[in-house]
ZAMARGU-4260 file (C-alpha; in steps of 0.2 Angstrom, whole numbers, plus 5000, padded with zeros to 4 digits):
<rodrens>
0) 5287/5656/5506 | 5273/5645/5513 | 5275/5633/5527 | 5281/5619/5515 | 5294/5629/5506
5) 5300/5636/5523 | 5301/5618/5530 | 5311/5612/5515 | 5323/5627/5516 | 5326/5624/5534
10) 5329/5605/5532 | 5342/5608/5519 | 5352/5621/5529 | 5370/5616/5533 | 5376/5633/5538
15) 5370/5631/5556 | 5359/5646/5555 | 5344/5636/5558 | 5341/5629/5576 | 5343/5610/5577
20) 5326/5608/5585 | 5318/5618/5572 | 5327/5609/5558 | 5322/5593/5565 | 5304/5599/5565
25) 5306/5604/5547 | 5312/5587/5542 | 5297/5579/5551 | 5285/5591/5543 | 5292/5587/5525
30) 5291/5568/5529 | 5273/5570/5534 | 5268/5580/5518 | 5276/5566/5508 | 5262/5554/5514
35) 5248/5565/5509 | 5237/5559/5494 | 5240/5575/5483 | 5258/5576/5485 | 5262/5574/5467
40) 5251/5588/5462 | 5259/5599/5476 | 5276/5595/5470 | 5272/5599/5452 | 5264/5616/5456
45) 5279/5620/5467 | 5291/5616/5452 | 5281/5628/5441 | 5280/5643/5453 | 5295/5642/5465
50) 5312/5647/5460 | 5321/5640/5476 | 5332/5626/5471 | 5330/5618/5488 | 5312/5617/5484
55) 5314/5611/5466 | 5326/5597/5472 | 5315/5591/5486 | 5300/5591/5474 | 5309/5581/5461
60) 5316/5569/5473 | 5299/5566/5481 | 5291/5563/5464 | 5305/5551/5460 | 5302/5541/5476
65) 5283/5541/5475 | 5283/5536/5456 | 5295/5522/5460 | 5286/5515/5475 | 5267/5519/5471
70) 5266/5519/5452 | 5254/5504/5452 | 5243/5512/5465 | 5241/5529/5455 | 5225/5533/5445
75) 5226/5535/5426 | 5222/5553/5428 | 5236/5556/5441 | 5248/5547/5430 | 5243/5557/5415
80) 5244/5574/5424 | 5262/5569/5430 | 5267/5564/5413 | 5261/5579/5404 | 5268/5591/5417
85) 5285/5584/5418 | 5286/5582/5399 | 5281/5601/5397 | 5295/5606/5409 | 5308/5596/5400
90) 5302/5604/5383 | 5301/5621/5390 | 5282/5623/5388 | 5271/5633/5400 | 5257/5626/5411
95) 5240/5633/5404 | 5251/5646/5394 | 5256/5654/5410 | 5271/5665/5404 | 5277/5668/5422
100) 5280/5649/5426 | 5297/5644/5432 | 5308/5636/5419 | 5315/5621/5428 | 5327/5617/5414
105) 5336/5633/5417 | 5340/5628/5434 | 5357/5622/5440 | 5363/5605/5432 | 5359/5595/5447
110) 5341/5600/5446 | 5340/5596/5427 | 5348/5579/5431 | 5335/5575/5444 | 5321/5580/5432
115) 5329/5568/5419 | 5329/5555/5432 | 5311/5557/5436 | 5306/5556/5418 | 5316/5540/5415
120) 5307/5533/5430 | 5291/5536/5420 | 5299/5529/5405 | 5303/5513/5415 | 5285/5510/5418
125) 5277/5517/5403 | 5288/5515/5387 | 5283/5508/5375 | 5266/5502/5379 | 5258/5517/5388
130) 5269/5532/5383 | 5275/5526/5366 | 5279/5543/5358 | 5290/5550/5372 | 5306/5551/5361
135) 5297/5556/5345 | 5288/5569/5354 | 5304/5576/5361 | 5312/5579/5344 | 5302/5593/5337
140) 5306/5603/5353 | 5325/5602/5350 | 5323/5617/5338 | 5320/5628/5353 | 5339/5628/5356
145) 5353/5623/5367 | 5342/5622/5383 | 5330/5609/5377 | 5345/5600/5368 | 5354/5599/5384
150) 5338/5592/5393 | 5336/5579/5379 | 5354/5573/5381 | 5352/5572/5400 | 5336/5561/5398
155) 5345/5550/5387 | 5360/5549/5398 | 5349/5546/5413 | 5341/5532/5404 | 5358/5524/5401
160) 5363/5526/5419 | 5347/5521/5427 | 5342/5506/5415 | 5353/5502/5400 | 5371/5502/5405
165) 5378/5486/5412 | 5392/5495/5421 | 5380/5495/5436 | 5372/5479/5444 | 5355/5476/5438
170) 5340/5465/5443 | 5333/5452/5431 | 5318/5463/5430 | 5328/5478/5425 | 5338/5469/5412
175) 5321/5463/5404 | 5314/5481/5404 | 5330/5487/5397 | 5329/5475/5383 | 5311/5480/5379
180) 5316/5498/5379 | 5331/5496/5367 | 5321/5485/5355 | 5307/5498/5354 | 5319/5512/5352
185) 5328/5503/5338 | 5311/5501/5329 | 5304/5517/5332 | 5316/5532/5335 | 5334/5528/5335
190) 5337/5533/5317 | 5328/5550/5320 | 5338/5553/5336 | 5355/5549/5327 | 5349/5561/5313
195) 5346/5574/5326 | 5363/5572/5334 | 5371/5574/5317 | 5361/5590/5313 | 5364/5598/5330
200) 5383/5595/5330 | 5384/5601/5312 | 5373/5617/5316 | 5383/5621/5332 | 5400/5615/5329
205) 5407/5633/5327 | 5396/5642/5339 | 5392/5631/5354 | 5405/5619/5359 | 5397/5614/5375
210) 5381/5608/5367 | 5391/5598/5354 | 5401/5590/5367 | 5386/5585/5377 | 5377/5578/5361
215) 5393/5568/5357 | 5395/5561/5375 | 5377/5556/5374 | 5379/5548/5357 | 5394/5538/5363
220) 5384/5529/5376 | 5372/5522/5363 | 5384/5517/5350 | 5387/5500/5358 | 5369/5494/5355
225) 5362/5504/5340 | 5364/5499/5322 | 5382/5504/5318 | 5379/5509/5301 | 5369/5524/5308
230) 5386/5530/5314 | 5399/5522/5302 | 5394/5531/5286 | 5400/5544/5274 | 5392/5558/5284
235) 5396/5554/5302 | 5413/5547/5302 | 5421/5561/5292 | 5413/5573/5303 | 5420/5565/5319
240) 5437/5565/5312 | 5436/5583/5306 | 5431/5588/5323 | 5445/5578/5331 | 5458/5586/5319
245) 5450/5604/5321 | 5463/5613/5332 | 5452/5628/5333 | 5439/5618/5343 | 5439/5616/5362
250) 5449/5601/5368 | 5433/5594/5377 | 5423/5595/5361 | 5437/5586/5351 | 5439/5573/5365
255) 5421/5569/5364 | 5423/5565/5346 | 5438/5554/5350 | 5427/5544/5363 | 5414/5542/5350
260) 5426/5534/5338 | 5433/5523/5352 | 5415/5517/5355 | 5414/5513/5337 | 5430/5503/5337
265) 5425/5494/5353 | 5408/5489/5347 | 5406/5470/5349 | 5403/5461/5332 | 5409/5447/5321
270) 5428/5448/5318 | 5427/5449/5299 | 5414/5464/5301 | 5426/5472/5314 | 5440/5470/5302
275) 5430/5479/5288 | 5425/5492/5301 | 5443/5496/5306 | 5449/5497/5288 | 5435/5510/5285
280) 5441/5522/5299 | 5458/5526/5292 | 5465/5528/5310 | 5481/5535/5304 | 5473/5552/5303
285) 5476/5555/5321 | 5493/5548/5324 | 5500/5565/5323 | 5490/5571/5338 | 5501/5560/5350
290) 5518/5562/5341 | 5523/5578/5351 | 5528/5579/5370 | 5513/5590/5374 | 5503/5583/5388
295) 5484/5587/5387 | 5467/5579/5390 | 5465/5577/5371 | 5482/5567/5369 | 5476/5555/5383
300) 5459/5553/5374 | 5468/5549/5357 | 5480/5538/5367 | 5465/5528/5373 | 5458/5527/5355
305) 5474/5521/5348 | 5476/5507/5361 | 5458/5502/5359 | 5460/5501/5340 | 5476/5490/5343
310) 5467/5479/5355 | 5453/5476/5342 | 5466/5473/5327 | 5475/5460/5338 | 5459/5451/5342
315) 5456/5450/5323 | 5473/5442/5321 | 5469/5429/5334 | 5451/5425/5329 | 5451/5426/5310
320) 5457/5410/5300 | 5459/5416/5283 | 5477/5420/5278 | 5472/5436/5269 | 5461/5442/5283
325) 5476/5439/5296 | 5487/5448/5284 | 5476/5463/5283 | 5474/5463/5302 | 5492/5462/5305
330) 5495/5477/5293 | 5482/5487/5303 | 5491/5482/5319 | 5508/5486/5312 | 5502/5503/5306
335) 5496/5508/5323 | 5509/5500/5335 | 5522/5513/5334 | 5510/5526/5340 | 5504/5514/5353
340) 5522/5511/5359 | 5524/5529/5360 | 5509/5533/5371 | 5513/5518/5382 | 5529/5527/5387
345) 5523/5545/5387 | 5504/5546/5392 | 5494/5541/5407 | 5483/5527/5400 | 5466/5523/5405
350) 5466/5510/5419 | 5454/5499/5409 | 5468/5496/5396 | 5480/5483/5402 | 5497/5486/5393
355) 5504/5469/5399 | 5489/5459/5392 | 5490/5468/5375 | 5508/5466/5373 | 5508/5448/5379
360) 5495/5444/5366 | 5505/5453/5353 | 5521/5443/5358 | 5511/5427/5357 | 5507/5430/5339
365) 5526/5431/5335 | 5529/5413/5342 | 5522/5406/5326 | 5533/5417/5315 | 5551/5412/5312
370) 5562/5421/5308 | 5555/5438/5313 | 5554/5451/5300 | 5563/5467/5302 | 5547/5477/5307
375) 5543/5464/5320 | 5561/5465/5327 | 5559/5484/5328 | 5542/5481/5338 | 5551/5469/5350
380) 5564/5483/5354 | 5549/5495/5357 | 5541/5483/5368 | 5557/5482/5378 | 5557/5501/5379
385) 5539/5500/5386 | 5544/5487/5399 | 5559/5497/5404 | 5549/5513/5406 | 5535/5505/5415
390) 5546/5497/5428 | 5556/5513/5433 | 5552/5520/5450 | 5547/5538/5450 | 5561/5549/5456
395) 5550/5558/5469 | 5550/5542/5479 | 5569/5541/5479 | 5573/5547/5496 | 5558/5537/5504
400) 5564/5521/5496 | 5582/5524/5501 | 5578/5526/5520 | 5563/5514/5518 | 5550/5524/5528
405) 5532/5521/5527 | 5530/5529/5510 | 5545/5520/5504 | 5538/5503/5510 | 5521/5506/5502
410) 5529/5511/5485 | 5541/5497/5485 | 5527/5484/5489 | 5516/5492/5475 | 5530/5491/5462
415) 5535/5473/5467 | 5517/5468/5463 | 5515/5480/5448 | 5531/5473/5440 | 5527/5455/5441
420) 5517/5454/5425 | 5529/5465/5416 | 5544/5454/5420 | 5534/5439/5414 | 5532/5448/5398
425) 5550/5452/5397 | 5554/5433/5398 | 5541/5429/5384 | 5550/5442/5373 | 5567/5435/5377
430) 5561/5418/5371 | 5554/5425/5355 | 5569/5436/5351 | 5583/5432/5363 | 5597/5442/5353
435) 5586/5458/5353 | 5582/5456/5371 | 5600/5454/5377 | 5606/5468/5366 | 5593/5480/5373
440) 5598/5475/5391 | 5616/5477/5388 | 5613/5494/5380 | 5601/5500/5394 | 5615/5495/5407
445) 5629/5504/5397 | 5618/5520/5395 | 5612/5520/5413 | 5630/5518/5420 | 5636/5532/5409
450) 5622/5545/5414 | 5624/5558/5427 | 5623/5550/5445 | 5608/5561/5450 | 5597/5556/5436
455) 5603/5538/5434 | 5596/5530/5450 | 5579/5524/5443 | 5586/5519/5426 | 5601/5509/5433
460) 5589/5500/5445 | 5577/5496/5431 | 5591/5490/5419 | 5598/5479/5433 | 5581/5472/5436
465) 5579/5468/5418 | 5595/5458/5418 | 5590/5450/5434 | 5573/5445/5427 | 5581/5438/5411
470) 5591/5426/5421 | 5575/5417/5427 | 5572/5411/5409 | 5590/5407/5405 | 5595/5388/5406
475) 5609/5382/5417 | 5619/5378/5402 | 5616/5395/5394 | 5621/5403/5410 | 5637/5392/5412
480) 5643/5395/5394 | 5639/5414/5394 | 5634/5414/5376 | 5644/5429/5373 | 5631/5440/5382
485) 5636/5436/5399 | 5655/5434/5394 | 5654/5453/5390 | 5642/5459/5402 | 5647/5451/5419
490) 5665/5457/5419 | 5658/5475/5415 | 5645/5473/5429 | 5658/5466/5442 | 5671/5479/5438
495) 5660/5494/5437 | 5657/5505/5452 | 5640/5512/5448 | 5639/5531/5452 | 5623/5528/5462
500) 5629/5512/5471 | 5625/5521/5488 | 5607/5520/5484 | 5598/5505/5493 | 5588/5499/5478
505) 5602/5500/5466 | 5614/5491/5478 | 5601/5477/5482 | 5597/5473/5464 | 5615/5473/5459
510) 5619/5460/5472 | 5604/5450/5468 | 5609/5450/5449 | 5627/5445/5453 | 5620/5431/5464
515) 5608/5425/5450 | 5622/5423/5437 | 5634/5414/5449 | 5633/5398/5438 | 5643/5408/5425
520) 5656/5412/5438 | 5656/5394/5443 | 5662/5390/5426 | 5673/5405/5424 | 5683/5405/5440
525) 5694/5420/5434 | 5679/5431/5440 | 5679/5425/5458 | 5690/5439/5465 | 5678/5452/5457
530) 5663/5443/5464 | 5671/5443/5481 | 5675/5461/5480 | 5657/5465/5476 | 5651/5457/5491
535) 5665/5461/5503 | 5668/5480/5500 | 5656/5494/5502 | 5645/5488/5488 | 5639/5473/5499
540) 5642/5468/5517 | 5651/5485/5521 | 5637/5495/5512 | 5632/5510/5523 | 5614/5506/5522
545) 5609/5492/5535 | 5596/5484/5523 | 5609/5482/5510 | 5622/5475/5522 | 5610/5462/5529
550) 5604/5456/5512 | 5622/5456/5506 | 5627/5444/5521 | 5613/5432/5516 | 5618/5432/5498
555) 5636/5430/5502 | 5632/5414/5511 | 5623/5408/5495 | 5639/5413/5485 | 5649/5402/5497
560) 5637/5387/5496 | 5638/5387/5477 | 5657/5390/5475 | 5663/5382/5491 | 5679/5373/5486
565) 5683/5385/5473 | 5685/5398/5487 | 5698/5389/5497 | 5712/5400/5490 | 5703/5415/5495
570) 5699/5410/5513 | 5712/5422/5521 | 5706/5437/5510 | 5688/5433/5515 | 5692/5432/5534
575) 5702/5447/5533 | 5688/5457/5525 | 5675/5451/5537 | 5686/5454/5552 | 5677/5470/5558
580) 5660/5462/5555 | 5665/5447/5565 | 5672/5458/5579 | 5655/5466/5582 | 5649/5449/5589
585) 5664/5446/5599 | 5661/5463/5608 | 5647/5464/5621 | 5646/5483/5620 | 5630/5486/5610
590) 5617/5498/5616 | 5599/5492/5614 | 5596/5504/5600 | 5612/5497/5590 | 5607/5480/5594
595) 5589/5481/5587 | 5596/5488/5570 | 5611/5477/5568 | 5613/5461/5557 | 5611/5446/5568
600) 5627/5438/5561 | 5620/5421/5557 | 5623/5422/5538 | 5640/5429/5540 | 5645/5415/5552
605) 5636/5402/5542 | 5647/5408/5526 | 5663/5407/5537 | 5658/5390/5543 | 5655/5383/5526
610) 5672/5390/5521 | 5683/5384/5535 | 5673/5368/5537 | 5678/5360/5521 | 5691/5345/5521
615) 5701/5355/5508 | 5706/5366/5522 | 5722/5359/5531 | 5718/5353/5549 | 5730/5365/5557
620) 5723/5380/5549 | 5705/5374/5551 | 5708/5372/5570 | 5716/5390/5571 | 5701/5398/5561
625) 5688/5389/5572 | 5697/5393/5588 | 5699/5411/5584 | 5680/5412/5582 | 5674/5401/5595
630) 5686/5406/5609 | 5681/5424/5611 | 5662/5420/5608 | 5663/5407/5622 | 5673/5419/5633
635) 5659/5432/5632 | 5646/5419/5637 | 5656/5413/5652 | 5658/5432/5657 | 5639/5434/5656
640) 5636/5418/5667 | 5649/5423/5680 | 5641/5441/5682 | 5623/5436/5680 | 5618/5440/5697
645) 5627/5457/5696 | 5617/5463/5681 | 5607/5479/5684 | 5590/5481/5675 | 5597/5492/5662
650) 5611/5480/5657 | 5600/5464/5658 | 5590/5465/5642 | 5605/5470/5632 | 5616/5456/5638
655) 5603/5443/5636 | 5600/5449/5618 | 5619/5449/5615 | 5620/5431/5622 | 5606/5426/5610
660) 5616/5433/5595 | 5632/5424/5601 | 5623/5407/5602 | 5615/5410/5584 | 5633/5414/5577
665) 5640/5398/5585 | 5625/5389/5578 | 5627/5395/5561 | 5646/5393/5561 | 5643/5374/5565
670) 5633/5371/5549 | 5648/5371/5539 | 5656/5356/5548 | 5650/5338/5543 | 5647/5324/5556
675) 5660/5313/5547 | 5673/5327/5548 | 5671/5331/5567 | 5669/5313/5573 | 5680/5303/5561
680) 5692/5312/5551 | 5696/5327/5562 | 5690/5323/5580 | 5699/5338/5587 | 5687/5349/5578
685) 5673/5339/5587 | 5681/5342/5603 | 5680/5361/5601 | 5662/5360/5598 | 5660/5349/5613
690) 5669/5362/5624 | 5657/5375/5617 | 5642/5364/5623 | 5650/5364/5640 | 5650/5383/5639
695) 5632/5385/5633 | 5622/5372/5642 | 5624/5381/5659 | 5614/5395/5652 | 5599/5384/5655
700) 5604/5383/5674 | 5608/5402/5676 | 5594/5408/5666 | 5580/5395/5668 | 5566/5406/5664
705) 5572/5417/5649 | 5563/5409/5635 | 5573/5417/5620 | 5589/5410/5628 | 5582/5393/5631
710) 5575/5393/5613 | 5592/5397/5606 | 5601/5384/5616 | 5588/5371/5611 | 5592/5376/5593
715) 5610/5374/5596 | 5607/5356/5603 | 5598/5352/5587 | 5614/5358/5577 | 5625/5348/5589
720) 5615/5332/5586 | 5618/5333/5568 | 5636/5339/5569 | 5642/5328/5583 | 5631/5313/5581
725) 5631/5300/5595 | 5646/5309/5604 | 5633/5321/5610 | 5625/5308/5621 | 5634/5312/5637
730) 5627/5330/5636 | 5609/5325/5633 | 5602/5319/5650 | 5607/5335/5659 | 5602/5346/5645
735) 5585/5338/5642 | 5581/5337/5661 | 5585/5356/5662 | 5574/5360/5647 | 5560/5349/5653
740) 5560/5357/5671 | 5555/5374/5667 | 5546/5372/5650 | 5529/5381/5646 | 5518/5374/5633
745) 5526/5383/5619 | 5543/5378/5625 | 5537/5360/5627 | 5533/5359/5608 | 5551/5364/5604
750) 5557/5351/5617 | 5547/5337/5609 | 5553/5342/5592 | 5571/5340/5598 | 5566/5323/5605
755) 5559/5318/5588 | 5575/5322/5580 | 5585/5312/5592 | 5574/5297/5590 | 5574/5298/5571
760) 5593/5300/5571 | 5598/5287/5584 | 5583/5275/5585 | 5584/5263/5599 | 5600/5270/5605
765) 5590/5283/5615 | 5579/5271/5624 | 5587/5273/5641 | 5586/5292/5639 | 5567/5291/5634
770) 5564/5278/5649 | 5570/5292/5661 | 5561/5307/5654 | 5545/5300/5646 | 5534/5298/5662
775) 5538/5317/5666 | 5534/5322/5648 | 5518/5312/5647 | 5512/5317/5665 | 5514/5335/5661
780) 5506/5335/5644 | 5491/5325/5650 | 5488/5338/5664 | 5489/5352/5652 | 5479/5347/5636
785) 5460/5345/5638 | 5453/5327/5637 | 5439/5333/5627 | 5439/5344/5611 | 5445/5361/5612
790) 5432/5375/5614 | 5425/5383/5598 | 5415/5399/5594 | 5418/5417/5599 | 5433/5420/5611
795) 5440/5402/5608 | 5454/5407/5596 | 5466/5414/5610 | 5485/5413/5610 | 5484/5401/5624
800) 5472/5389/5615 | 5482/5389/5599 | 5498/5385/5609 | 5489/5370/5618 | 5483/5364/5601
805) 5500/5365/5594 | 5507/5355/5609 | 5493/5342/5607 | 5498/5339/5588 | 5516/5338/5592
810) 5513/5326/5607 | 5504/5314/5595 | 5519/5316/5583 | 5530/5312/5597 | 5521/5296/5601
815) 5520/5291/5583 | 5539/5293/5581 | 5542/5282/5597 | 5530/5269/5591 | 5537/5268/5573
820) 5556/5268/5579 | 5555/5251/5589 | 5553/5261/5605 | 5536/5255/5610 | 5544/5247/5626
825) 5546/5265/5633 | 5527/5265/5636 | 5529/5249/5646 | 5543/5253/5657 | 5539/5253/5676
830) 5541/5272/5677 | 5528/5274/5664 | 5515/5263/5672 | 5505/5277/5679 | 5503/5286/5662
835) 5501/5270/5651 | 5482/5269/5652 | 5478/5287/5651 | 5489/5288/5635 | 5480/5273/5628
840) 5463/5280/5631 | 5469/5297/5624 | 5475/5289/5608 | 5458/5279/5606 | 5448/5295/5609
845) 5458/5305/5597 | 5458/5291/5584 | 5439/5291/5585 | 5434/5309/5585 | 5448/5322/5583
850) 5443/5335/5570 | 5460/5334/5561 | 5459/5318/5551 | 5478/5317/5549 | 5480/5317/5568
855) 5467/5303/5568 | 5477/5293/5555 | 5493/5295/5565 | 5484/5288/5581 | 5478/5273/5571
860) 5495/5270/5564 | 5502/5270/5582 | 5489/5257/5587 | 5494/5246/5571 | 5512/5247/5577
865) 5508/5243/5595 | 5497/5228/5590 | 5512/5221/5580 | 5524/5224/5594 | 5513/5218/5608
870) 5505/5203/5600 | 5502/5187/5611 | 5517/5177/5613 | 5518/5159/5606 | 5516/5152/5623
875) 5499/5161/5624 | 5504/5173/5637 | 5500/5191/5634 | 5515/5203/5633 | 5504/5217/5639
880) 5490/5210/5650 | 5473/5216/5644 | 5479/5224/5628 | 5471/5212/5617 | 5454/5215/5625
885) 5457/5233/5624 | 5460/5232/5605 | 5446/5220/5601 | 5433/5227/5612 | 5438/5246/5611
890) 5448/5251/5597 | 5441/5239/5584 | 5423/5243/5589 | 5424/5262/5593 | 5437/5268/5580
895) 5436/5255/5566 | 5417/5253/5566 | 5407/5267/5575 | 5418/5282/5570 | 5417/5276/5552
900) 5398/5275/5553 | 5396/5293/5559 | 5389/5304/5546 | 5403/5316/5548 | 5415/5303/5540
905) 5414/5309/5522 | 5421/5297/5509 | 5422/5311/5497 | 5436/5319/5506 | 5454/5314/5502
910) 5460/5315/5520 | 5445/5304/5526 | 5450/5291/5513 | 5468/5290/5519 | 5461/5288/5537
915) 5449/5275/5531 | 5463/5265/5522 | 5473/5265/5539 | 5458/5259/5548 | 5455/5244/5536
920) 5474/5240/5538 | 5472/5240/5557 | 5458/5228/5555 | 5469/5217/5545 | 5483/5218/5557
925) 5471/5214/5572 | 5465/5198/5563 | 5483/5193/5559 | 5489/5195/5577 | 5474/5190/5587
930) 5466/5178/5574 | 5448/5171/5577 | 5446/5180/5594 | 5444/5196/5584 | 5432/5188/5570
935) 5421/5180/5583 | 5419/5196/5593 | 5416/5206/5576 | 5402/5194/5571 | 5394/5191/5587
940) 5395/5208/5595 | 5401/5223/5585 | 5392/5221/5569 | 5375/5216/5578 | 5377/5232/5589
945) 5377/5242/5572 | 5362/5232/5566 | 5372/5223/5552 | 5364/5208/5545 | 5373/5192/5550
950) 5376/5186/5532 | 5385/5203/5528 | 5395/5202/5544 | 5401/5184/5539 | 5405/5190/5521
955) 5416/5204/5527 | 5425/5192/5539 | 5429/5181/5525 | 5436/5195/5515 | 5446/5200/5530
960) 5455/5183/5530 | 5460/5186/5512 | 5475/5195/5505 | 5468/5208/5494 | 5469/5224/5504
965) 5461/5234/5490 | 5446/5223/5488 | 5445/5223/5507 | 5444/5242/5508 | 5431/5243/5494
970) 5421/5229/5503 | 5421/5238/5519 | 5416/5255/5512 | 5402/5247/5503 | 5396/5239/5519
975) 5397/5255/5529 | 5387/5264/5516 | 5374/5251/5517 | 5373/5252/5536 | 5371/5271/5535
980) 5357/5269/5523 | 5349/5257/5535 | 5351/5269/5549 | 5342/5282/5539 | 5327/5270/5536
985) 5331/5270/5517 | 5336/5252/5514 | 5329/5235/5519 | 5343/5221/5518 | 5339/5205/5508
</rodrens>
């Protein structure tokens, strides 16, 4: 080896035998050699005389890089030398008749591929103008045998990969060159190449399968753009099918022939021509290859061919207009469909084939056919078989899905997404052939239930999922009547104890399905006991799997909501069945681990509340039921409060979490009781909830800084506002004061939401409460939120900033609710005097420049309401001294004029237009309440400051005095746009 060869070998070393410093030197030396003027000559000489594959690869890679980058700088002589040398190597010719030269095309495949890539780089620059005979010159050398044939195929394959194929991103220049190359090849040599392919396959079909496979795989790439008649003729097509059916041939060889036929089928062409092509193929010849249960690479190839053929036949049905042509297309499609349905269920199909898309297209063609013929009804059944098969989970995931570990979670998420389109297809099929669909699902369920438990899990789950999905497309009327289908199926479903009901997926879809068809039970109340059994026994709430019992609790609550009064006769049975579940929340003996995995009880208690809260339940029983639930729960809270100081660190988090659960349970329980019932018809029930308030509110005193508890108590106060109505008032001052005293920004948001609820429900009745607490609220928030905009950029999106932004938005909503519920006097109370002007300035600043236009709109609306409320009295005295001046000189100028003139105010945005409408309305209200004082200021000061011509200012003021708000808005927008143009120096007013 000379120095270069040694350096190349060292640079490629991955064994660790070469010292890292020496390897680094070798790499540097090789890079240095690449820059020498005679590098191409050096590389070619090495290729002819060196057998080391590392050297061969390095030389070919270097030639590839140099030609690609420096081709335009090379001399004609150098290009000619490179061209002749590389072509000689590819054709197995010897340099200067030196018989000792190395044959590069006998090197490993990756060296041959690299040689092909270098040749294609030359073709890119030289074909057809400089090296026009490259392909024609290659053909005579094919007689040298498999080695040259292999090299020729590699060159054509590389040409496809590097230039022609659109499977890779291409530049516009590459696309143009590819077009030139293809045009030249079509005119000059494609016919000869195809003839060579045919002759090679014919010659070597029985002696060299590998060569034939390579030729066919090469040919497949070119079928998409060469003249199809060169392939689809009486010579080539029979040969390809003969190869496909030749069971003495290798599977790879036969598969290559299949792929060629698929390329023919997939070639883009006019639909009428495509139909003629499909007819000529007689595709039924290969149906028998997929009829058995043998899984092989060939079967997968034939499956891809059949599905591709079916797709093209379906496209002909869609695109052709002639009745005869459509009939022929349908005949071809119907001929291939049984095999397609079979491979859909038994084969791993190419990911490029979308089963759902194809089947949806086929079902769509059925919509115009009524009634369906027997053959089409048979196809509907096969489509349903495909759907059923496709939506089945694989049994290998059974245990993972049952315990719902990481693997189970991932597989369930994948299947939920995968099933979406298949279930949409199911509903489409059910609309085309409802009877067939219902019969199929009924049969699938019966068969699944009857199969052995260890094998039926996935089939039962899939069958139930089909029934569940079918309900989405069923009308309420059809569901109520049952239509025979549900009348037969629902009793079977409710009475059957599935052998695999312990499985999580089966149990869940069973309960979801029963819930989906509740409207049938609503009209057929004889099935109510069966429904209750399904939810209350070990199929539902008492299921051993916690995920099932949790979901069952929620679904049972939905059952109660729908059936409600029809369940009154069963209340005793229901409460008895839920006794142990309820007892869990009356006990305070959870460990932390048990607590984290347990159902929070909210759905169960809400269901119970809905049941016992109905007026159909006698008062005495209702009181007993409610007392039996509330009393032990409240006792647990009282015990916690009494022993709060004695809690040790280990007990503390568990007891706090238990208290949260109890509050949630009581909260949920109260949802079943209406305000009318607890305040008017049965005040004794209301008294029980008031007593519960007496128990729970001290939590805010004993645990003032435990945020989760404060949040749950706040939520309970929300509920009591809805449940107790105005009778909750005596409890509010103390509760609100305690909530306000220790609140952080996040808690303050919840507090303001509670106040908004009180204001919206009771209006001016809460004035006294607001007068007391508003100054403290405003003072605290004004000290917390920034007066200017929130910071932006890196590091600005922190949790703290997000909480402050949420608090700011909620505060503006709070002020808006106050202003729009006749409570603006709260702003003027003596206690609020210190925060009045800061709030007004904050509102003005926000109305002018806040980045959220909906917040700006709310602030403008607040000002509109305040202007209406605080207008000048008839005697001329100002209700709020200085307010008129503030509005006219501040709000009307800064918000209604300057902020609108800003270029960030884009009229093309929907939210901006809504804000603009409020601003125009505000101007109208200012004029109506403050009269000519506003108009004079507008004409004499505001508009001149914006360089608005006097005549346009006067015209707008005249519009302002009119009654057409729509015309006013249009006029003001036009004026603003003119003023903007003037600011940019593009307009001179006349």
